C-alpha positions in Angstrom: 73.5 63.4 157.3 70.3 63.3 155.3 67.0 61.4 155.7 64.6 60.1 153.0 61.1 59.0 153.7 60.1 56.0 151.6 56.3 55.7 151.5 54.4 52.6 150.4 57.2 50.9 148.5 56.0 48.4 145.8 57.0 44.8 146.1 59.0 45.0 142.8 61.4 47.7 143.9 64.2 45.8 145.7 67.2 48.1 145.2 68.0 51.7 146.3 70.4 53.3 143.8 72.3 56.4 145.0 74.6 58.6 143.0 76.8 60.6 145.3 80.2 62.1 145.9 82.4 63.3 148.7 81.9 66.9 149.9 84.6 69.4 150.7 83.9 69.3 154.4 84.6 65.6 154.8 87.6 64.3 156.7 90.1 61.8 155.1 89.0 58.2 154.3 85.4 58.4 155.4 82.9 55.6 155.4 79.4 56.4 154.1 76.4 54.5 155.5 72.8 53.9 154.5 70.4 52.8 157.3 66.8 51.7 157.0 64.8 52.3 160.2 68.0 52.3 162.3 69.7 49.2 160.7 72.7 49.7 158.4 71.9 48.2 155.0 74.8 49.5 153.0 78.2 51.2 153.3 81.2 52.2 151.2 84.5 54.2 151.4 83.6 57.6 150.1 86.6 59.1 148.4 85.1 60.4 145.2 82.0 60.0 143.0 80.1 56.7 143.4 77.1 54.8 142.2 75.9 52.8 145.2 73.3 50.0 145.0 71.7 48.9 148.2 69.5 45.8 148.5 66.4 46.5 150.4 64.5 43.9 152.5 61.7 42.1 150.8 59.0 43.2 153.2 59.0 46.9 154.2 56.6 49.0 156.3 54.3 51.6 154.8 56.6 54.4 156.0 60.4 53.8 156.0 63.1 56.2 157.1 66.3 55.9 155.1 69.3 57.8 156.7 72.5 58.7 154.8 75.5 59.5 157.0 79.3 59.4 157.4 81.4 58.1 160.2 84.1 60.9 160.3 83.6 64.3 161.8 83.2 67.1 159.4 85.8 69.8 159.0 84.6 73.3 159.7 85.4 75.6 156.7 87.8 78.5 157.5 85.2 80.9 156.2 82.9 79.7 159.0 80.2 78.8 156.4 78.1 75.7 156.2 79.6 72.2 156.0 79.0 69.7 153.2 80.1 66.2 153.8 78.5 64.6 150.7 76.4 65.4 147.7 73.6 63.2 146.5 72.7 63.6 142.8 70.1 60.9 142.3 68.1 58.4 144.4 66.1 55.8 142.5 64.3 52.5 143.3 64.8 49.7 140.9 64.1 46.0 140.5 67.7 45.1 139.5 
């Protein structure tokens, strides 16, 4: 999982755009979720590269925790190295 801290969002930024892809440690047919302060605001089936657009609520707090996570357990690599369930390439706030 990963967490982003969104500080003082402007009223005009209503969408969170995320470019991401499935990582090598992820189990088959996983679901990817985006939560805002504990509430799921977006999800998709993560089976490749995706551009995800999540609508944010119109009124947000000064400090907002956005959490990115998957629902399937990760597979531990045979080498015993670190696990990588997903890769995020870009996160951007937009009006449309």
